[in-house]
Biopython code that builds the backbone (N, CA, C, O; Angstrom):
import numpy as np
from Bio.PDB.StructureBuilder import StructureBuilder

atoms = [
    (1, "MET", "N", (21.325, -1.594, 6.571)),
    (1, "MET", "CA", (21.739, -0.581, 5.601)),
    (1, "MET", "C", (20.467, -0.451, 4.489)),
    (1, "MET", "O", (19.944, -1.517, 4.164)),
    (2, "PRO", "N", (19.967, 0.736, 3.915)),
    (2, "PRO", "CA", (18.712, 0.735, 3.128)),
    (2, "PRO", "C", (19.630, 0.651, 1.740)),
    (2, "PRO", "O", (20.848, 0.676, 1.563)),
    (3, "ILE", "N", (18.489, 0.537, 0.833)),
    (3, "ILE", "CA", (18.793, -0.015, -0.460)),
    (3, "ILE", "C", (17.662, 1.124, -1.209)),
    (3, "ILE", "O", (16.445, 1.055, -1.037)),
    (4, "TYR", "N", (18.421, 2.270, -2.150)),
    (4, "TYR", "CA", (18.657, 3.280, -2.631)),
    (4, "TYR", "C", (18.279, 2.883, -4.126)),
    (4, "TYR", "O", (19.137, 2.144, -4.609)),
    (5, "GLU", "N", (17.229, 3.173, -4.987)),
    (5, "GLU", "CA", (16.916, 2.976, -6.226)),
    (5, "GLU", "C", (17.511, 4.527, -6.837)),
    (5, "GLU", "O", (17.394, 5.599, -6.244)),
    (6, "TYR", "N", (18.077, 4.342, -7.985)),
    (6, "TYR", "CA", (18.650, 5.414, -8.820)),
    (6, "TYR", "C", (18.407, 5.435, -10.229)),
    (6, "TYR", "O", (18.032, 4.406, -10.791)),
    (7, "GLU", "N", (18.576, 6.463, -10.835)),
    (7, "GLU", "CA", (18.262, 6.448, -12.267)),
    (7, "GLU", "C", (19.727, 7.470, -12.804)),
    (7, "GLU", "O", (20.308, 8.364, -12.187)),
    (8, "CYS", "N", (19.953, 6.978, -13.991)),
    (8, "CYS", "CA", (21.375, 7.408, -14.626)),
    (8, "CYS", "C", (20.748, 8.864, -15.719)),
    (8, "CYS", "O", (19.854, 8.584, -16.517)),
    (9, "LYS", "N", (21.120, 9.911, -15.687)),
    (9, "LYS", "CA", (20.852, 10.584, -16.783)),
    (9, "LYS", "C", (21.276, 10.868, -17.700)),
    (9, "LYS", "O", (20.959, 11.893, -18.302)),
    (10, "ASP", "N", (22.368, 9.801, -18.193)),
    (10, "ASP", "CA", (23.002, 9.463, -19.504)),
    (10, "ASP", "C", (22.398, 8.534, -20.022)),
    (10, "ASP", "O", (21.904, 8.851, -21.104)),
    (11, "CYS", "N", (22.209, 7.428, -19.690)),
    (11, "CYS", "CA", (21.939, 6.452, -20.405)),
    (11, "CYS", "C", (20.737, 5.690, -19.756)),
    (11, "CYS", "O", (20.420, 4.598, -20.229)),
    (12, "LYS", "N", (19.865, 6.360, -18.401)),
    (12, "LYS", "CA", (18.544, 6.336, -18.359)),
    (12, "LYS", "C", (18.491, 4.783, -17.669)),
    (12, "LYS", "O", (17.367, 4.395, -17.350)),
    (13, "HIS", "N", (19.653, 3.855, -17.414)),
    (13, "HIS", "CA", (19.776, 2.859, -16.867)),
    (13, "HIS", "C", (19.212, 3.295, -15.076)),
    (13, "HIS", "O", (19.573, 4.224, -14.352)),
    (14, "GLN", "N", (18.172, 2.130, -14.822)),
    (14, "GLN", "CA", (17.590, 2.314, -13.209)),
    (14, "GLN", "C", (18.681, 1.109, -13.025)),
    (14, "GLN", "O", (19.157, 0.243, -13.760)),
    (15, "PHE", "N", (18.826, 1.498, -11.692)),
    (15, "PHE", "CA", (19.548, 0.155, -10.687)),
    (15, "PHE", "C", (19.688, 0.733, -8.912)),
    (15, "PHE", "O", (19.729, 1.880, -8.466)),
    (16, "GLU", "N", (19.719, -0.221, -8.413)),
    (16, "GLU", "CA", (19.640, -0.558, -6.564)),
    (16, "GLU", "C", (20.967, -0.129, -6.360)),
    (16, "GLU", "O", (21.785, -0.353, -7.252)),
    (17, "VAL", "N", (21.398, 0.593, -5.076)),
    (17, "VAL", "CA", (22.430, 0.405, -4.175)),
    (17, "VAL", "C", (22.339, 0.448, -2.953)),
    (17, "VAL", "O", (21.751, 1.347, -2.353)),
    (18, "LEU", "N", (22.832, -0.388, -2.490)),
    (18, "LEU", "CA", (22.866, -0.651, -0.763)),
    (18, "LEU", "C", (23.724, 0.096, -0.591)),
    (18, "LEU", "O", (24.802, 0.026, -1.180)),
    (19, "THR", "N", (23.370, 1.108, 0.390)),
    (19, "THR", "CA", (24.694, 2.084, 0.986)),
    (19, "THR", "C", (23.927, 2.848, 2.104)),
    (19, "THR", "O", (22.772, 2.632, 2.470)),
    (20, "THR", "N", (24.831, 3.821, 2.593)),
    (20, "THR", "CA", (24.542, 4.631, 3.840)),
    (20, "THR", "C", (23.662, 5.539, 3.592)),
    (20, "THR", "O", (23.388, 5.898, 2.447)),
    (21, "GLN", "N", (22.988, 6.125, 4.906)),
    (21, "GLN", "CA", (22.240, 7.407, 4.721)),
    (21, "GLN", "C", (23.283, 8.500, 4.624)),
    (21, "GLN", "O", (22.792, 9.531, 4.164)),
    (22, "SER", "N", (24.282, 8.574, 4.849)),
    (22, "SER", "CA", (25.172, 9.459, 4.974)),
    (22, "SER", "C", (26.107, 9.732, 3.501)),
    (22, "SER", "O", (26.787, 10.695, 3.146)),
    (23, "GLN", "N", (25.748, 8.225, 2.752)),
    (23, "GLN", "CA", (26.607, 8.510, 1.526)),
    (23, "GLN", "C", (25.926, 9.503, 0.557)),
    (23, "GLN", "O", (24.725, 9.274, 0.418)),
    (24, "GLN", "N", (26.441, 10.627, -0.197)),
    (24, "GLN", "CA", (25.756, 11.297, -0.792)),
    (24, "GLN", "C", (25.861, 11.064, -2.597)),
    (24, "GLN", "O", (26.850, 10.444, -2.990)),
    (25, "THR", "N", (24.975, 11.500, -3.519)),
    (25, "THR", "CA", (24.602, 11.068, -4.637)),
    (25, "THR", "C", (25.503, 11.301, -5.409)),
    (25, "THR", "O", (25.496, 10.656, -6.458)),
    (26, "GLU", "N", (26.320, 12.042, -5.240)),
    (26, "GLU", "CA", (27.510, 12.087, -5.968)),
    (26, "GLU", "C", (28.548, 11.190, -6.051)),
    (26, "GLU", "O", (29.396, 11.241, -6.942)),
    (27, "ASP", "N", (28.529, 10.365, -5.164)),
    (27, "ASP", "CA", (28.997, 8.803, -5.086)),
    (27, "ASP", "C", (29.177, 7.709, -5.518)),
    (27, "ASP", "O", (30.022, 6.816, -5.586)),
    (28, "VAL", "N", (27.764, 8.080, -5.921)),
    (28, "VAL", "CA", (27.231, 6.926, -7.163)),
    (28, "VAL", "C", (27.618, 6.941, -8.031)),
    (28, "VAL", "O", (27.944, 8.014, -8.540)),
    (29, "LYS", "N", (27.770, 5.882, -8.598)),
    (29, "LYS", "CA", (28.099, 5.753, -10.344)),
    (29, "LYS", "C", (27.073, 4.505, -11.100)),
    (29, "LYS", "O", (26.564, 3.510, -10.584)),
    (30, "CYS", "N", (27.034, 4.838, -12.031)),
    (30, "CYS", "CA", (25.966, 4.025, -12.553)),
    (30, "CYS", "C", (26.906, 2.752, -13.479)),
    (30, "CYS", "O", (27.833, 2.826, -14.285)),
    (31, "PRO", "N", (26.037, 1.483, -12.822)),
    (31, "PRO", "CA", (26.925, 0.195, -13.331)),
    (31, "PRO", "C", (27.201, 0.280, -15.124)),
    (31, "PRO", "O", (28.186, -0.214, -15.674)),
    (32, "GLN", "N", (26.275, 0.896, -15.716)),
    (32, "GLN", "CA", (26.306, 0.426, -17.033)),
    (32, "GLN", "C", (27.306, 1.380, -17.679)),
    (32, "GLN", "O", (28.163, 0.994, -18.474)),
    (33, "CYS", "N", (27.136, 2.758, -17.260)),
    (33, "CYS", "CA", (28.187, 3.451, -18.228)),
    (33, "CYS", "C", (29.325, 4.353, -17.248)),
    (33, "CYS", "O", (30.092, 5.161, -17.771)),
    (34, "GLN", "N", (29.315, 4.160, -16.175)),
    (34, "GLN", "CA", (30.235, 4.532, -15.178)),
    (34, "GLN", "C", (29.906, 6.200, -14.865)),
    (34, "GLN", "O", (30.583, 6.899, -14.111)),
    (35, "SER", "N", (28.808, 6.613, -15.566)),
    (35, "SER", "CA", (28.155, 8.187, -14.801)),
    (35, "SER", "C", (27.982, 8.734, -13.863)),
    (35, "SER", "O", (27.005, 8.264, -13.281)),
    (36, "THR", "N", (28.441, 9.558, -13.337)),
    (36, "THR", "CA", (28.253, 9.804, -11.752)),
    (36, "THR", "C", (27.033, 10.992, -11.703)),
    (36, "THR", "O", (26.661, 11.536, -10.663)),
    (37, "ASP", "N", (26.598, 11.217, -12.802)),
    (37, "ASP", "CA", (25.032, 12.109, -13.185)),
    (37, "ASP", "C", (23.732, 10.936, -13.273)),
    (37, "ASP", "O", (23.165, 10.474, -14.263)),
    (38, "VAL", "N", (23.525, 10.670, -11.784)),
    (38, "VAL", "CA", (22.386, 10.097, -11.374)),
    (38, "VAL", "C", (21.359, 10.461, -10.345)),
    (38, "VAL", "O", (21.627, 10.803, -9.193)),
    (39, "VAL", "N", (20.284, 10.368, -10.808)),
    (39, "VAL", "CA", (19.336, 10.778, -9.700)),
    (39, "VAL", "C", (18.259, 9.774, -8.865)),
    (39, "VAL", "O", (17.340, 9.053, -9.253)),
    (40, "LYS", "N", (18.741, 10.036, -7.713)),
    (40, "LYS", "CA", (17.940, 9.394, -6.460)),
    (40, "LYS", "C", (16.409, 9.166, -6.825)),
    (40, "LYS", "O", (15.774, 10.160, -7.178)),
    (41, "LYS", "N", (15.930, 8.249, -6.783)),
    (41, "LYS", "CA", (14.643, 7.937, -7.069)),
    (41, "LYS", "C", (13.573, 7.674, -5.996)),
    (41, "LYS", "O", (13.941, 7.075, -4.985)),
    (42, "MET", "N", (11.988, 8.147, -6.130)),
    (42, "MET", "CA", (11.578, 7.818, -4.695)),
    (42, "MET", "C", (10.995, 6.519, -4.462)),
    (42, "MET", "O", (10.014, 6.246, -5.153)),
    (43, "SER", "N", (11.452, 5.547, -3.517)),
    (43, "SER", "CA", (10.743, 4.300, -3.305)),
    (43, "SER", "C", (9.710, 4.030, -2.480)),
    (43, "SER", "O", (9.500, 4.659, -1.443)),
    (44, "ALA", "N", (8.997, 3.061, -2.909)),
    (44, "ALA", "CA", (7.637, 2.789, -2.513)),
    (44, "ALA", "C", (8.644, 1.921, -0.924)),
    (44, "ALA", "O", (9.700, 1.293, -1.006)),
    (45, "SER", "N", (7.886, 2.189, 0.251)),
    (45, "SER", "CA", (8.421, 1.599, 1.740)),
    (45, "SER", "C", (7.572, 0.543, 1.896)),
    (45, "SER", "O", (6.483, 0.482, 1.326)),
    (46, "SER", "N", (7.982, -0.261, 2.604)),
    (46, "SER", "CA", (7.290, -1.643, 3.145)),
    (46, "SER", "C", (6.972, -1.410, 4.431)),
    (46, "SER", "O", (7.475, -0.478, 5.058)),
    (47, "VAL", "N", (6.204, -2.142, 4.881)),
    (47, "VAL", "CA", (5.316, -2.276, 6.232)),
    (47, "VAL", "C", (5.583, -3.675, 6.796)),
    (47, "VAL", "O", (4.972, -4.411, 6.020)),
    (48, "ARG", "N", (6.136, -4.397, 7.680)),
    (48, "ARG", "CA", (6.193, -5.427, 8.093)),
    (48, "ARG", "C", (4.986, -5.200, 9.442)),
    (48, "ARG", "O", (4.905, -4.304, 10.283)),
    (49, "ILE", "N", (4.177, -6.376, 9.215)),
    (49, "ILE", "CA", (2.957, -6.580, 10.162)),
    (49, "ILE", "C", (3.606, -7.900, 10.922)),
    (49, "ILE", "O", (4.199, -8.798, 10.326)),
    (50, "GLY", "N", (3.369, -7.844, 12.432)),
    (50, "GLY", "CA", (3.832, -9.181, 13.184)),
    (50, "GLY", "C", (2.864, -10.386, 13.251)),
    (50, "GLY", "O", (1.786, -9.892, 13.582)),
    (51, "SER", "N", (2.747, -11.419, 13.135)),
    (51, "SER", "CA", (2.228, -12.250, 13.572)),
    (51, "SER", "C", (1.141, -11.994, 14.697)),
    (51, "SER", "O", (-0.053, -12.111, 14.421)),
    (52, "SER", "N", (1.473, -11.719, 15.689)),
    (52, "SER", "CA", (1.102, -11.625, 17.046)),
    (52, "SER", "C", (0.066, -10.431, 17.311)),
    (52, "SER", "O", (-0.803, -10.481, 18.182)),
    (53, "ALA", "N", (0.323, -9.099, 16.239)),
    (53, "ALA", "CA", (-0.379, -8.293, 16.365)),
    (53, "ALA", "C", (-1.725, -8.329, 15.372)),
    (53, "ALA", "O", (-1.758, -8.718, 14.205)),
    (54, "PRO", "N", (-2.922, -7.760, 16.256)),
    (54, "PRO", "CA", (-3.859, -7.441, 15.228)),
    (54, "PRO", "C", (-3.726, -6.603, 14.051)),
    (54, "PRO", "O", (-2.965, -5.638, 14.122)),
    (55, "SER", "N", (-4.461, -6.873, 12.812)),
    (55, "SER", "CA", (-4.037, -5.873, 11.774)),
    (55, "SER", "C", (-5.300, -5.624, 11.410)),
    (55, "SER", "O", (-6.115, -6.533, 11.570)),
    (56, "SER", "N", (-5.793, -4.200, 10.778)),
    (56, "SER", "CA", (-6.648, -3.687, 10.429)),
    (56, "SER", "C", (-6.824, -3.865, 8.912)),
    (56, "SER", "O", (-7.881, -3.697, 8.304)),
    (57, "LEU", "N", (-5.905, -4.149, 8.502)),
    (57, "LEU", "CA", (-5.435, -4.181, 6.660)),
    (57, "LEU", "C", (-6.329, -5.199, 5.670)),
    (57, "LEU", "O", (-6.288, -5.189, 4.440)),
    (58, "GLY", "N", (-7.460, -6.421, 6.833)),
    (58, "GLY", "CA", (-8.138, -6.930, 6.375)),
    (58, "GLY", "C", (-7.226, -8.074, 5.778)),
    (58, "GLY", "O", (-6.017, -7.889, 5.640)),
    (59, "SER", "N", (-7.922, -9.426, 5.380)),
    (59, "SER", "CA", (-7.685, -10.801, 5.222)),
    (59, "SER", "C", (-6.555, -10.895, 3.735)),
    (59, "SER", "O", (-7.050, -10.194, 2.852)),
    (60, "ALA", "N", (-5.639, -11.349, 3.409)),
    (60, "ALA", "CA", (-5.382, -12.118, 2.299)),
    (60, "ALA", "C", (-6.049, -12.654, 1.198)),
    (60, "ALA", "O", (-5.615, -12.670, 0.046)),
    (61, "SER", "N", (-7.355, -13.188, 1.674)),
    (61, "SER", "CA", (-7.993, -13.843, 0.869)),
    (61, "SER", "C", (-8.595, -12.952, -0.020)),
    (61, "SER", "O", (-8.722, -11.772, 0.308)),
    (62, "PRO", "N", (-9.137, -13.519, -1.529)),
    (62, "PRO", "CA", (-10.050, -12.570, -2.258)),
    (62, "PRO", "C", (-10.913, -12.621, -2.111)),
    (62, "PRO", "O", (-11.493, -13.552, -1.553)),
    (63, "GLY", "N", (-11.579, -11.235, -2.728)),
    (63, "GLY", "CA", (-13.200, -11.606, -2.689)),
    (63, "GLY", "C", (-13.303, -10.285, -1.153)),
    (63, "GLY", "O", (-12.527, -9.460, -0.670)),
    (64, "CYS", "N", (-15.067, -10.863, -0.798)),
    (64, "CYS", "CA", (-14.714, -9.448, 0.292)),
    (64, "CYS", "C", (-15.515, -10.868, 1.767)),
    (64, "CYS", "O", (-15.920, -11.999, 1.501)),
    (65, "SER", "N", (-15.488, -10.375, 2.803)),
    (65, "SER", "CA", (-15.460, -10.523, 3.425)),
    (65, "SER", "C", (-17.005, -10.157, 4.132)),
    (65, "SER", "O", (-17.683, -9.265, 3.621)),
    (66, "SER", "N", (-17.550, -10.980, 5.451)),
    (66, "SER", "CA", (-18.952, -10.277, 5.809)),
    (66, "SER", "C", (-18.556, -9.279, 6.710)),
    (66, "SER", "O", (-19.540, -8.649, 7.099)),
    (67, "THR", "N", (-17.278, -8.806, 7.295)),
    (67, "THR", "CA", (-16.863, -7.958, 8.164)),
    (67, "THR", "C", (-16.272, -6.736, 7.423)),
    (67, "THR", "O", (-15.867, -5.756, 8.049)),
    (68, "SER", "N", (-16.228, -6.824, 5.961)),
    (68, "SER", "CA", (-15.282, -5.894, 5.221)),
    (68, "SER", "C", (-16.211, -4.882, 4.802)),
    (68, "SER", "O", (-15.759, -4.183, 3.895)),
    (69, "GLY", "N", (-17.152, -4.644, 5.112)),
    (69, "GLY", "CA", (-18.302, -3.442, 4.727)),
    (69, "GLY", "C", (-18.869, -3.423, 3.581)),
    (69, "GLY", "O", (-19.810, -2.652, 3.394)),
    (70, "PHE", "N", (-18.344, -4.399, 2.426)),
    (70, "PHE", "CA", (-18.899, -4.503, 1.449)),
    (70, "PHE", "C", (-19.608, -5.481, 0.871)),
    (70, "PHE", "O", (-19.134, -6.617, 0.871)),
    (71, "SER", "N", (-20.741, -5.251, 0.334)),
    (71, "SER", "CA", (-21.591, -6.645, -0.075)),
    (71, "SER", "C", (-21.898, -6.931, -1.184)),
    (71, "SER", "O", (-22.521, -7.970, -1.404)),
]
sb = StructureBuilder()
sb.init_structure("model")
sb.init_model(0)
sb.init_chain("A")
sb.init_seg("    ")
for serial, (resi, resn, name, xyz) in enumerate(atoms, 1):
    if name == "N":
        sb.init_residue(resn, " ", resi, " ")
    sb.init_atom(name, np.array(xyz, "f"), 0.0, 1.0, " ", f" {name:<3s}", serial, name[0])
structure = sb.get_structure()
């Protein structure tokens, strides 16, 4: 089940809801003021890279490596 981020238009409270994709925004209530006047926010996606697959994202160590193309 995905987690969606919402913002209440009445009290400006931002919150997350674990929900199904078929659930409509009208069904979501602000946990702070109980308003149903909420808007779904755009969320950043996460990417999971398996340890057995090669990655072209580079290493997690700080600085530039000799293979990064920067010197």
